[in-house]
mmCIF file of the N, C-alpha and C atoms, coordinates in Angstrom:
data_MODEL
# 
_entry.id   MODEL 
# 
loop_
_atom_site.group_PDB 
_atom_site.id 
_atom_site.type_symbol 
_atom_site.label_atom_id 
_atom_site.label_alt_id 
_atom_site.label_comp_id 
_atom_site.label_asym_id 
_atom_site.label_entity_id 
_atom_site.label_seq_id 
_atom_site.pdbx_PDB_ins_code 
_atom_site.Cartn_x 
_atom_site.Cartn_y 
_atom_site.Cartn_z 
_atom_site.occupancy 
_atom_site.B_iso_or_equiv 
_atom_site.pdbx_formal_charge 
_atom_site.auth_seq_id 
_atom_site.auth_comp_id 
_atom_site.auth_asym_id 
_atom_site.auth_atom_id 
_atom_site.pdbx_PDB_model_num 
ATOM 1   N N  . MET A 1 1  ? 31.173 71.134 28.712 1.00 0.00 ? 1  MET A N  1 
ATOM 2   C CA . MET A 1 1  ? 31.704 70.288 29.748 1.00 0.00 ? 1  MET A CA 1 
ATOM 3   C C  . MET A 1 1  ? 30.903 68.993 29.775 1.00 0.00 ? 1  MET A C  1 
ATOM 4   N N  . VAL A 1 2  ? 31.611 67.886 29.878 1.00 0.00 ? 2  VAL A N  1 
ATOM 5   C CA . VAL A 1 2  ? 30.984 66.566 29.864 1.00 0.00 ? 2  VAL A CA 1 
ATOM 6   C C  . VAL A 1 2  ? 31.413 65.811 31.116 1.00 0.00 ? 2  VAL A C  1 
ATOM 7   N N  . CYS A 1 3  ? 30.483 65.075 31.687 1.00 0.00 ? 3  CYS A N  1 
ATOM 8   C CA . CYS A 1 3  ? 30.789 64.306 32.893 1.00 0.00 ? 3  CYS A CA 1 
ATOM 9   C C  . CYS A 1 3  ? 31.019 62.847 32.513 1.00 0.00 ? 3  CYS A C  1 
ATOM 10  N N  . PHE A 1 4  ? 32.196 62.327 32.836 1.00 0.00 ? 4  PHE A N  1 
ATOM 11  C CA . PHE A 1 4  ? 32.520 60.915 32.670 1.00 0.00 ? 4  PHE A CA 1 
ATOM 12  C C  . PHE A 1 4  ? 32.747 60.335 34.058 1.00 0.00 ? 4  PHE A C  1 
ATOM 13  N N  . ARG A 1 5  ? 31.762 59.597 34.535 1.00 0.00 ? 5  ARG A N  1 
ATOM 14  C CA . ARG A 1 5  ? 31.784 59.030 35.889 1.00 0.00 ? 5  ARG A CA 1 
ATOM 15  C C  . ARG A 1 5  ? 31.968 60.140 36.916 1.00 0.00 ? 5  ARG A C  1 
ATOM 16  N N  . ASN A 1 6  ? 33.160 60.287 37.491 1.00 0.00 ? 6  ASN A N  1 
ATOM 17  C CA . ASN A 1 6  ? 33.331 61.325 38.510 1.00 0.00 ? 6  ASN A CA 1 
ATOM 18  C C  . ASN A 1 6  ? 34.273 62.432 38.045 1.00 0.00 ? 6  ASN A C  1 
ATOM 19  N N  . MET A 1 7  ? 34.454 62.543 36.702 1.00 0.00 ? 7  MET A N  1 
ATOM 20  C CA . MET A 1 7  ? 35.318 63.590 36.152 1.00 0.00 ? 7  MET A CA 1 
ATOM 21  C C  . MET A 1 7  ? 34.522 64.481 35.206 1.00 0.00 ? 7  MET A C  1 
ATOM 22  N N  . PHE A 1 8  ? 34.837 65.755 35.205 1.00 0.00 ? 8  PHE A N  1 
ATOM 23  C CA . PHE A 1 8  ? 34.279 66.680 34.230 1.00 0.00 ? 8  PHE A CA 1 
ATOM 24  C C  . PHE A 1 8  ? 35.384 67.047 33.260 1.00 0.00 ? 8  PHE A C  1 
ATOM 25  N N  . ILE A 1 9  ? 35.095 66.921 31.964 1.00 0.00 ? 9  ILE A N  1 
ATOM 26  C CA . ILE A 1 9  ? 36.079 67.210 30.934 1.00 0.00 ? 9  ILE A CA 1 
ATOM 27  C C  . ILE A 1 9  ? 35.515 68.280 30.012 1.00 0.00 ? 9  ILE A C  1 
ATOM 28  N N  . LYS A 1 10 ? 36.316 69.272 29.736 1.00 0.00 ? 10 LYS A N  1 
ATOM 29  C CA . LYS A 1 10 ? 35.882 70.336 28.844 1.00 0.00 ? 10 LYS A CA 1 
ATOM 30  C C  . LYS A 1 10 ? 36.170 69.910 27.410 1.00 0.00 ? 10 LYS A C  1 
ATOM 31  N N  . MET A 1 11 ? 35.107 69.882 26.585 1.00 0.00 ? 11 MET A N  1 
ATOM 32  C CA . MET A 1 11 ? 35.216 69.489 25.181 1.00 0.00 ? 11 MET A CA 1 
ATOM 33  C C  . MET A 1 11 ? 34.452 70.497 24.338 1.00 0.00 ? 11 MET A C  1 
ATOM 34  N N  . PRO A 1 12 ? 34.817 70.641 23.074 1.00 0.00 ? 12 PRO A N  1 
ATOM 35  C CA . PRO A 1 12 ? 34.062 71.540 22.192 1.00 0.00 ? 12 PRO A CA 1 
ATOM 36  C C  . PRO A 1 12 ? 32.626 71.031 22.019 1.00 0.00 ? 12 PRO A C  1 
ATOM 37  N N  . HIS A 1 13 ? 31.704 71.955 21.906 1.00 0.00 ? 13 HIS A N  1 
ATOM 38  C CA . HIS A 1 13 ? 30.288 71.608 21.802 1.00 0.00 ? 13 HIS A CA 1 
ATOM 39  C C  . HIS A 1 13 ? 29.985 70.666 20.637 1.00 0.00 ? 13 HIS A C  1 
ATOM 40  N N  . PRO A 1 14 ? 30.464 70.937 19.405 1.00 0.00 ? 14 PRO A N  1 
ATOM 41  C CA . PRO A 1 14 ? 30.146 70.025 18.293 1.00 0.00 ? 14 PRO A CA 1 
ATOM 42  C C  . PRO A 1 14 ? 30.662 68.608 18.529 1.00 0.00 ? 14 PRO A C  1 
ATOM 43  N N  . GLN A 1 15 ? 31.835 68.486 19.099 1.00 0.00 ? 15 GLN A N  1 
ATOM 44  C CA . GLN A 1 15 ? 32.400 67.168 19.367 1.00 0.00 ? 15 GLN A CA 1 
ATOM 45  C C  . GLN A 1 15 ? 31.572 66.436 20.427 1.00 0.00 ? 15 GLN A C  1 
ATOM 46  N N  . THR A 1 16 ? 31.155 67.161 21.440 1.00 0.00 ? 16 THR A N  1 
ATOM 47  C CA . THR A 1 16 ? 30.326 66.573 22.500 1.00 0.00 ? 16 THR A CA 1 
ATOM 48  C C  . THR A 1 16 ? 28.988 66.119 21.943 1.00 0.00 ? 16 THR A C  1 
ATOM 49  N N  . LYS A 1 17 ? 28.370 66.968 21.139 1.00 0.00 ? 17 LYS A N  1 
ATOM 50  C CA . LYS A 1 17 ? 27.078 66.628 20.546 1.00 0.00 ? 17 LYS A CA 1 
ATOM 51  C C  . LYS A 1 17 ? 27.206 65.398 19.664 1.00 0.00 ? 17 LYS A C  1 
ATOM 52  N N  . ASP A 1 18 ? 28.239 65.328 18.847 1.00 0.00 ? 18 ASP A N  1 
ATOM 53  C CA . ASP A 1 18 ? 28.461 64.179 17.969 1.00 0.00 ? 18 ASP A CA 1 
ATOM 54  C C  . ASP A 1 18 ? 28.651 62.902 18.787 1.00 0.00 ? 18 ASP A C  1 
ATOM 55  N N  . MET A 1 19 ? 29.418 62.991 19.857 1.00 0.00 ? 19 MET A N  1 
ATOM 56  C CA . MET A 1 19 ? 29.669 61.840 20.708 1.00 0.00 ? 19 MET A CA 1 
ATOM 57  C C  . MET A 1 19 ? 28.372 61.333 21.354 1.00 0.00 ? 19 MET A C  1 
ATOM 58  N N  . ILE A 1 20 ? 27.546 62.244 21.836 1.00 0.00 ? 20 ILE A N  1 
ATOM 59  C CA . ILE A 1 20 ? 26.282 61.867 22.468 1.00 0.00 ? 20 ILE A CA 1 
ATOM 60  C C  . ILE A 1 20 ? 25.339 61.242 21.440 1.00 0.00 ? 20 ILE A C  1 
ATOM 61  N N  . GLU A 1 21 ? 25.280 61.795 20.228 1.00 0.00 ? 21 GLU A N  1 
ATOM 62  C CA . GLU A 1 21 ? 24.416 61.241 19.190 1.00 0.00 ? 21 GLU A CA 1 
ATOM 63  C C  . GLU A 1 21 ? 24.860 59.834 18.797 1.00 0.00 ? 21 GLU A C  1 
ATOM 64  N N  . LYS A 1 22 ? 26.161 59.608 18.696 1.00 0.00 ? 22 LYS A N  1 
ATOM 65  C CA . LYS A 1 22 ? 26.662 58.258 18.375 1.00 0.00 ? 22 LYS A CA 1 
ATOM 66  C C  . LYS A 1 22 ? 26.317 57.272 19.481 1.00 0.00 ? 22 LYS A C  1 
ATOM 67  N N  . ASP A 1 23 ? 26.466 57.699 20.727 1.00 0.00 ? 23 ASP A N  1 
ATOM 68  C CA . ASP A 1 23 ? 26.106 56.834 21.849 1.00 0.00 ? 23 ASP A CA 1 
ATOM 69  C C  . ASP A 1 23 ? 24.618 56.505 21.827 1.00 0.00 ? 23 ASP A C  1 
ATOM 70  N N  . GLN A 1 24 ? 23.789 57.503 21.540 1.00 0.00 ? 24 GLN A N  1 
ATOM 71  C CA . GLN A 1 24 ? 22.347 57.289 21.503 1.00 0.00 ? 24 GLN A CA 1 
ATOM 72  C C  . GLN A 1 24 ? 21.973 56.321 20.380 1.00 0.00 ? 24 GLN A C  1 
ATOM 73  N N  . ASP A 1 25 ? 22.587 56.470 19.206 1.00 0.00 ? 25 ASP A N  1 
ATOM 74  C CA . ASP A 1 25 ? 22.326 55.547 18.097 1.00 0.00 ? 25 ASP A CA 1 
ATOM 75  C C  . ASP A 1 25 ? 22.706 54.125 18.483 1.00 0.00 ? 25 ASP A C  1 
ATOM 76  N N  . HIS A 1 26 ? 23.856 53.981 19.119 1.00 0.00 ? 26 HIS A N  1 
ATOM 77  C CA . HIS A 1 26 ? 24.308 52.656 19.548 1.00 0.00 ? 26 HIS A CA 1 
ATOM 78  C C  . HIS A 1 26 ? 23.318 52.040 20.539 1.00 0.00 ? 26 HIS A C  1 
ATOM 79  N N  . LEU A 1 27 ? 22.863 52.840 21.508 1.00 0.00 ? 27 LEU A N  1 
ATOM 80  C CA . LEU A 1 27 ? 21.916 52.339 22.500 1.00 0.00 ? 27 LEU A CA 1 
ATOM 81  C C  . LEU A 1 27 ? 20.588 51.954 21.862 1.00 0.00 ? 27 LEU A C  1 
ATOM 82  N N  . GLU A 1 28 ? 20.109 52.748 20.911 1.00 0.00 ? 28 GLU A N  1 
ATOM 83  C CA . GLU A 1 28 ? 18.853 52.430 20.235 1.00 0.00 ? 28 GLU A CA 1 
ATOM 84  C C  . GLU A 1 28 ? 18.963 51.120 19.453 1.00 0.00 ? 28 GLU A C  1 
ATOM 85  N N  . LYS A 1 29 ? 20.101 50.891 18.802 1.00 0.00 ? 29 LYS A N  1 
ATOM 86  C CA . LYS A 1 29 ? 20.303 49.632 18.075 1.00 0.00 ? 29 LYS A CA 1 
ATOM 87  C C  . LYS A 1 29 ? 20.333 48.451 19.037 1.00 0.00 ? 29 LYS A C  1 
ATOM 88  N N  . GLU A 1 30 ? 20.991 48.606 20.164 1.00 0.00 ? 30 GLU A N  1 
ATOM 89  C CA . GLU A 1 30 ? 21.044 47.534 21.166 1.00 0.00 ? 30 GLU A CA 1 
ATOM 90  C C  . GLU A 1 30 ? 19.652 47.221 21.706 1.00 0.00 ? 30 GLU A C  1 
ATOM 91  N N  . ILE A 1 31 ? 18.869 48.253 21.990 1.00 0.00 ? 31 ILE A N  1 
ATOM 92  C CA . ILE A 1 31 ? 17.513 48.058 22.504 1.00 0.00 ? 31 ILE A CA 1 
ATOM 93  C C  . ILE A 1 31 ? 16.665 47.330 21.472 1.00 0.00 ? 31 ILE A C  1 
ATOM 94  N N  . GLU A 1 32 ? 16.764 47.737 20.205 1.00 0.00 ? 32 GLU A N  1 
ATOM 95  C CA . GLU A 1 32 ? 15.991 47.075 19.153 1.00 0.00 ? 32 GLU A CA 1 
ATOM 96  C C  . GLU A 1 32 ? 16.382 45.605 19.031 1.00 0.00 ? 32 GLU A C  1 
ATOM 97  N N  . LYS A 1 33 ? 17.675 45.316 19.111 1.00 0.00 ? 33 LYS A N  1 
ATOM 98  C CA . LYS A 1 33 ? 18.157 43.933 19.020 1.00 0.00 ? 33 LYS A CA 1 
ATOM 99  C C  . LYS A 1 33 ? 17.593 43.103 20.171 1.00 0.00 ? 33 LYS A C  1 
ATOM 100 N N  . LEU A 1 34 ? 17.596 43.670 21.381 1.00 0.00 ? 34 LEU A N  1 
ATOM 101 C CA . LEU A 1 34 ? 17.055 42.960 22.540 1.00 0.00 ? 34 LEU A CA 1 
ATOM 102 C C  . LEU A 1 34 ? 15.562 42.707 22.405 1.00 0.00 ? 34 LEU A C  1 
ATOM 103 N N  . TRP A 1 35 ? 14.811 43.668 21.856 1.00 0.00 ? 35 TRP A N  1 
ATOM 104 C CA . TRP A 1 35 ? 13.380 43.479 21.648 1.00 0.00 ? 35 TRP A CA 1 
ATOM 105 C C  . TRP A 1 35 ? 13.114 42.350 20.660 1.00 0.00 ? 35 TRP A C  1 
ATOM 106 N N  . ARG A 1 36 ? 13.905 42.312 19.561 1.00 0.00 ? 36 ARG A N  1 
ATOM 107 C CA . ARG A 1 36 ? 13.720 41.229 18.583 1.00 0.00 ? 36 ARG A CA 1 
ATOM 108 C C  . ARG A 1 36 ? 14.006 39.875 19.212 1.00 0.00 ? 36 ARG A C  1 
ATOM 109 N N  . GLN A 1 37 ? 15.060 39.801 20.010 1.00 0.00 ? 37 GLN A N  1 
ATOM 110 C CA . GLN A 1 37 ? 15.397 38.546 20.667 1.00 0.00 ? 37 GLN A CA 1 
ATOM 111 C C  . GLN A 1 37 ? 14.323 38.153 21.674 1.00 0.00 ? 37 GLN A C  1 
ATOM 112 N N  . LEU A 1 38 ? 13.770 39.128 22.360 1.00 0.00 ? 38 LEU A N  1 
ATOM 113 C CA . LEU A 1 38 ? 12.723 38.849 23.339 1.00 0.00 ? 38 LEU A CA 1 
ATOM 114 C C  . LEU A 1 38 ? 11.494 38.243 22.667 1.00 0.00 ? 38 LEU A C  1 
ATOM 115 N N  . LYS A 1 39 ? 11.115 38.773 21.513 1.00 0.00 ? 39 LYS A N  1 
ATOM 116 C CA . LYS A 1 39 ? 9.949  38.247 20.800 1.00 0.00 ? 39 LYS A CA 1 
ATOM 117 C C  . LYS A 1 39 ? 10.141 36.785 20.450 1.00 0.00 ? 39 LYS A C  1 
ATOM 118 N N  . VAL A 1 40 ? 11.327 36.432 19.988 1.00 0.00 ? 40 VAL A N  1 
ATOM 119 C CA . VAL A 1 40 ? 11.616 35.044 19.632 1.00 0.00 ? 40 VAL A CA 1 
ATOM 120 C C  . VAL A 1 40 ? 11.566 34.158 20.873 1.00 0.00 ? 40 VAL A C  1 
ATOM 121 N N  . LYS A 1 41 ? 12.144 34.630 21.963 1.00 0.00 ? 41 LYS A N  1 
ATOM 122 C CA . LYS A 1 41 ? 12.172 33.845 23.198 1.00 0.00 ? 41 LYS A CA 1 
ATOM 123 C C  . LYS A 1 41 ? 10.772 33.635 23.769 1.00 0.00 ? 41 LYS A C  1 
ATOM 124 N N  . VAL A 1 42 ? 9.938  34.669 23.708 1.00 0.00 ? 42 VAL A N  1 
ATOM 125 C CA . VAL A 1 42 ? 8.574  34.543 24.224 1.00 0.00 ? 42 VAL A CA 1 
ATOM 126 C C  . VAL A 1 42 ? 7.783  33.547 23.378 1.00 0.00 ? 42 VAL A C  1 
ATOM 127 N N  . ASN A 1 43 ? 7.952  33.597 22.053 1.00 0.00 ? 43 ASN A N  1 
ATOM 128 C CA . ASN A 1 43 ? 7.258  32.633 21.205 1.00 0.00 ? 43 ASN A CA 1 
ATOM 129 C C  . ASN A 1 43 ? 7.711  31.207 21.485 1.00 0.00 ? 43 ASN A C  1 
ATOM 130 N N  . ARG A 1 44 ? 9.021  31.007 21.697 1.00 0.00 ? 44 ARG A N  1 
ATOM 131 C CA . ARG A 1 44 ? 9.519  29.665 22.029 1.00 0.00 ? 44 ARG A CA 1 
ATOM 132 C C  . ARG A 1 44 ? 8.952  29.188 23.365 1.00 0.00 ? 44 ARG A C  1 
ATOM 133 N N  . LEU A 1 45 ? 8.839  30.089 24.325 1.00 0.00 ? 45 LEU A N  1 
ATOM 134 C CA . LEU A 1 45 ? 8.282  29.741 25.627 1.00 0.00 ? 45 LEU A CA 1 
ATOM 135 C C  . LEU A 1 45 ? 6.838  29.298 25.484 1.00 0.00 ? 45 LEU A C  1 
ATOM 136 N N  . PHE A 1 46 ? 6.056  30.037 24.710 1.00 0.00 ? 46 PHE A N  1 
ATOM 137 C CA . PHE A 1 46 ? 4.655  29.664 24.512 1.00 0.00 ? 46 PHE A CA 1 
ATOM 138 C C  . PHE A 1 46 ? 4.546  28.327 23.789 1.00 0.00 ? 46 PHE A C  1 
ATOM 139 N N  . GLU A 1 47 ? 5.409  28.075 22.805 1.00 0.00 ? 47 GLU A N  1 
ATOM 140 C CA . GLU A 1 47 ? 5.401  26.781 22.111 1.00 0.00 ? 47 GLU A CA 1 
ATOM 141 C C  . GLU A 1 47 ? 5.722  25.648 23.088 1.00 0.00 ? 47 GLU A C  1 
ATOM 142 N N  . ALA A 1 48 ? 6.690  25.852 23.954 1.00 0.00 ? 48 ALA A N  1 
ATOM 143 C CA . ALA A 1 48 ? 7.079  24.830 24.926 1.00 0.00 ? 48 ALA A CA 1 
ATOM 144 C C  . ALA A 1 48 ? 5.947  24.544 25.915 1.00 0.00 ? 48 ALA A C  1 
ATOM 145 N N  . GLN A 1 49 ? 5.154  25.551 26.213 1.00 0.00 ? 49 GLN A N  1 
ATOM 146 C CA . GLN A 1 49 ? 4.032  25.371 27.126 1.00 0.00 ? 49 GLN A CA 1 
ATOM 147 C C  . GLN A 1 49 ? 2.790  24.846 26.422 1.00 0.00 ? 49 GLN A C  1 
ATOM 148 N N  . GLY A 1 50 ? 2.849  24.731 25.101 1.00 0.00 ? 50 GLY A N  1 
ATOM 149 C CA . GLY A 1 50 ? 1.702  24.244 24.337 1.00 0.00 ? 50 GLY A CA 1 
ATOM 150 C C  . GLY A 1 50 ? 0.611  25.284 24.169 1.00 0.00 ? 50 GLY A C  1 
ATOM 151 N N  . LYS A 1 51 ? 0.943  26.536 24.316 1.00 0.00 ? 51 LYS A N  1 
ATOM 152 C CA . LYS A 1 51 ? -0.029 27.621 24.173 1.00 0.00 ? 51 LYS A CA 1 
ATOM 153 C C  . LYS A 1 51 ? 0.151  28.278 22.812 1.00 0.00 ? 51 LYS A C  1 
ATOM 154 N N  . PRO A 1 52 ? -0.920 28.867 22.283 1.00 0.00 ? 52 PRO A N  1 
ATOM 155 C CA . PRO A 1 52 ? -0.754 29.607 21.026 1.00 0.00 ? 52 PRO A CA 1 
ATOM 156 C C  . PRO A 1 52 ? 0.071  30.875 21.254 1.00 0.00 ? 52 PRO A C  1 
ATOM 157 N N  . GLY A 1 53 ? 0.743  31.324 20.211 1.00 0.00 ? 53 GLY A N  1 
ATOM 158 C CA . GLY A 1 53 ? 1.554  32.546 20.313 1.00 0.00 ? 53 GLY A CA 1 
ATOM 159 C C  . GLY A 1 53 ? 0.688  33.760 20.590 1.00 0.00 ? 53 GLY A C  1 
ATOM 160 N N  . LEU A 1 54 ? 1.307  34.809 21.058 1.00 0.00 ? 54 LEU A N  1 
ATOM 161 C CA . LEU A 1 54 ? 0.576  36.042 21.343 1.00 0.00 ? 54 LEU A CA 1 
ATOM 162 C C  . LEU A 1 54 ? 0.149  36.722 20.047 1.00 0.00 ? 54 LEU A C  1 
ATOM 163 N N  . GLN A 1 55 ? -1.074 37.179 19.994 1.00 0.00 ? 55 GLN A N  1 
ATOM 164 C CA . GLN A 1 55 ? -1.581 37.892 18.835 1.00 0.00 ? 55 GLN A CA 1 
ATOM 165 C C  . GLN A 1 55 ? -1.077 39.327 18.872 1.00 0.00 ? 55 GLN A C  1 
ATOM 166 N N  . GLY A 1 56 ? -0.539 39.804 17.754 1.00 0.00 ? 56 GLY A N  1 
ATOM 167 C CA . GLY A 1 56 ? -0.089 41.179 17.667 1.00 0.00 ? 56 GLY A CA 1 
ATOM 168 C C  . GLY A 1 56 ? 1.259  41.431 18.320 1.00 0.00 ? 56 GLY A C  1 
ATOM 169 N N  . PHE A 1 57 ? 1.899  40.391 18.791 1.00 0.00 ? 57 PHE A N  1 
ATOM 170 C CA . PHE A 1 57 ? 3.179  40.559 19.479 1.00 0.00 ? 57 PHE A CA 1 
ATOM 171 C C  . PHE A 1 57 ? 4.295  40.914 18.506 1.00 0.00 ? 57 PHE A C  1 
ATOM 172 N N  . ASN A 1 58 ? 4.147  40.546 17.234 1.00 0.00 ? 58 ASN A N  1 
ATOM 173 C CA . ASN A 1 58 ? 5.187  40.817 16.244 1.00 0.00 ? 58 ASN A CA 1 
ATOM 174 C C  . ASN A 1 58 ? 4.987  42.135 15.507 1.00 0.00 ? 58 ASN A C  1 
ATOM 175 N N  . LEU A 1 59 ? 4.096  42.968 15.994 1.00 0.00 ? 59 LEU A N  1 
ATOM 176 C CA . LEU A 1 59 ? 3.888  44.269 15.372 1.00 0.00 ? 59 LEU A CA 1 
ATOM 177 C C  . LEU A 1 59 ? 5.074  45.177 15.651 1.00 0.00 ? 59 LEU A C  1 
ATOM 178 N N  . THR A 1 60 ? 5.342  46.074 14.729 1.00 0.00 ? 60 THR A N  1 
ATOM 179 C CA . THR A 1 60 ? 6.416  47.040 14.946 1.00 0.00 ? 60 THR A CA 1 
ATOM 180 C C  . THR A 1 60 ? 5.790  48.407 15.213 1.00 0.00 ? 60 THR A C  1 
ATOM 181 N N  . PRO A 1 61 ? 6.371  49.198 16.093 1.00 0.00 ? 61 PRO A N  1 
ATOM 182 C CA . PRO A 1 61 ? 5.802  50.511 16.399 1.00 0.00 ? 61 PRO A CA 1 
ATOM 183 C C  . PRO A 1 61 ? 5.987  51.470 15.234 1.00 0.00 ? 61 PRO A C  1 
ATOM 184 N N  . ARG A 1 62 ? 5.075  52.427 15.148 1.00 0.00 ? 62 ARG A N  1 
ATOM 185 C CA . ARG A 1 62 ? 5.200  53.453 14.112 1.00 0.00 ? 62 ARG A CA 1 
ATOM 186 C C  . ARG A 1 62 ? 6.316  54.406 14.492 1.00 0.00 ? 62 ARG A C  1 
ATOM 187 N N  . ASN A 1 63 ? 6.954  54.941 13.493 1.00 0.00 ? 63 ASN A N  1 
ATOM 188 C CA . ASN A 1 63 ? 7.951  55.964 13.803 1.00 0.00 ? 63 ASN A CA 1 
ATOM 189 C C  . ASN A 1 63 ? 7.243  57.308 13.940 1.00 0.00 ? 63 ASN A C  1 
ATOM 190 N N  . GLN A 1 64 ? 7.934  58.317 14.399 1.00 0.00 ? 64 GLN A N  1 
ATOM 191 C CA . GLN A 1 64 ? 7.305  59.600 14.692 1.00 0.00 ? 64 GLN A CA 1 
ATOM 192 C C  . GLN A 1 64 ? 6.923  60.374 13.441 1.00 0.00 ? 64 GLN A C  1 
ATOM 193 N N  . ASP A 1 65 ? 7.476  60.018 12.294 1.00 0.00 ? 65 ASP A N  1 
ATOM 194 C CA . ASP A 1 65 ? 7.192  60.753 11.066 1.00 0.00 ? 65 ASP A CA 1 
ATOM 195 C C  . ASP A 1 65 ? 5.833  60.393 10.471 1.00 0.00 ? 65 ASP A C  1 
ATOM 196 N N  . GLU A 1 66 ? 5.336  59.188 10.728 1.00 0.00 ? 66 GLU A N  1 
ATOM 197 C CA . GLU A 1 66 ? 4.068  58.761 10.134 1.00 0.00 ? 66 GLU A CA 1 
ATOM 198 C C  . GLU A 1 66 ? 2.883  59.632 10.544 1.00 0.00 ? 66 GLU A C  1 
ATOM 199 N N  . PRO A 1 67 ? 2.667  59.899 11.837 1.00 0.00 ? 67 PRO A N  1 
ATOM 200 C CA . PRO A 1 67 ? 1.531  60.765 12.192 1.00 0.00 ? 67 PRO A CA 1 
ATOM 201 C C  . PRO A 1 67 ? 1.666  62.177 11.613 1.00 0.00 ? 67 PRO A C  1 
ATOM 202 N N  . LYS A 1 68 ? 2.884  62.707 11.568 1.00 0.00 ? 68 LYS A N  1 
ATOM 203 C CA . LYS A 1 68 ? 3.093  64.041 11.006 1.00 0.00 ? 68 LYS A CA 1 
ATOM 204 C C  . LYS A 1 68 ? 2.755  64.058 9.521  1.00 0.00 ? 68 LYS A C  1 
ATOM 205 N N  . ALA A 1 69 ? 3.187  63.023 8.796  1.00 0.00 ? 69 ALA A N  1 
ATOM 206 C CA . ALA A 1 69 ? 2.904  62.948 7.363  1.00 0.00 ? 69 ALA A CA 1 
ATOM 207 C C  . ALA A 1 69 ? 1.401  62.824 7.120  1.00 0.00 ? 69 ALA A C  1 
ATOM 208 N N  . ARG A 1 70 ? 0.712  62.059 7.956  1.00 0.00 ? 70 ARG A N  1 
ATOM 209 C CA . ARG A 1 70 ? -0.731 61.892 7.800  1.00 0.00 ? 70 ARG A CA 1 
ATOM 210 C C  . ARG A 1 70 ? -1.436 63.228 7.991  1.00 0.00 ? 70 ARG A C  1 
ATOM 211 N N  . LYS A 1 71 ? -1.002 64.031 8.978  1.00 0.00 ? 71 LYS A N  1 
ATOM 212 C CA . LYS A 1 71 ? -1.610 65.346 9.204  1.00 0.00 ? 71 LYS A CA 1 
ATOM 213 C C  . LYS A 1 71 ? -1.415 66.258 8.006  1.00 0.00 ? 71 LYS A C  1 
ATOM 214 N N  . VAL A 1 72 ? -0.227 66.224 7.415  1.00 0.00 ? 72 VAL A N  1 
ATOM 215 C CA . VAL A 1 72 ? 0.070  67.060 6.238  1.00 0.00 ? 72 VAL A CA 1 
ATOM 216 C C  . VAL A 1 72 ? -0.832 66.642 5.076  1.00 0.00 ? 72 VAL A C  1 
ATOM 217 N N  . ILE A 1 73 ? -0.992 65.339 4.888  1.00 0.00 ? 73 ILE A N  1 
ATOM 218 C CA . ILE A 1 73 ? -1.818 64.843 3.784  1.00 0.00 ? 73 ILE A CA 1 
ATOM 219 C C  . ILE A 1 73 ? -3.284 65.225 3.996  1.00 0.00 ? 73 ILE A C  1 
ATOM 220 N N  . LEU A 1 74 ? -3.769 65.086 5.213  1.00 0.00 ? 74 LEU A N  1 
ATOM 221 C CA . LEU A 1 74 ? -5.167 65.388 5.493  1.00 0.00 ? 74 LEU A CA 1 
ATOM 222 C C  . LEU A 1 74 ? -5.473 66.869 5.403  1.00 0.00 ? 74 LEU A C  1 
ATOM 223 N N  . LYS A 1 75 ? -4.505 67.729 5.711  1.00 0.00 ? 75 LYS A N  1 
ATOM 224 C CA . LYS A 1 75 ? -4.731 69.165 5.591  1.00 0.00 ? 75 LYS A CA 1 
ATOM 225 C C  . LYS A 1 75 ? -4.802 69.591 4.152  1.00 0.00 ? 75 LYS A C  1 
ATOM 226 N N  . GLY A 1 76 ? -4.187 68.811 3.268  1.00 0.00 ? 76 GLY A N  1 
ATOM 227 C CA . GLY A 1 76 ? -4.268 69.080 1.836  1.00 0.00 ? 76 GLY A CA 1 
ATOM 228 C C  . GLY A 1 76 ? -3.308 70.098 1.411  1.00 0.00 ? 76 GLY A C  1 
# 
């Protein structure tokens, strides 16, 4: 059962799961796009104010697989 606003609709589990995963992927892409745009806007703001850009502001976060891979490598 899935809730759409004020309605509950009965849907098969695989179809519901697929729909939720697609929505989550779409939201993650939108969030990433907004973060990239924010970085550009903040740098332009600092340039307009005559201040140096933020140090480390253009770093990208690690994904969740990197720490796991490092643990596997270190365990040998």
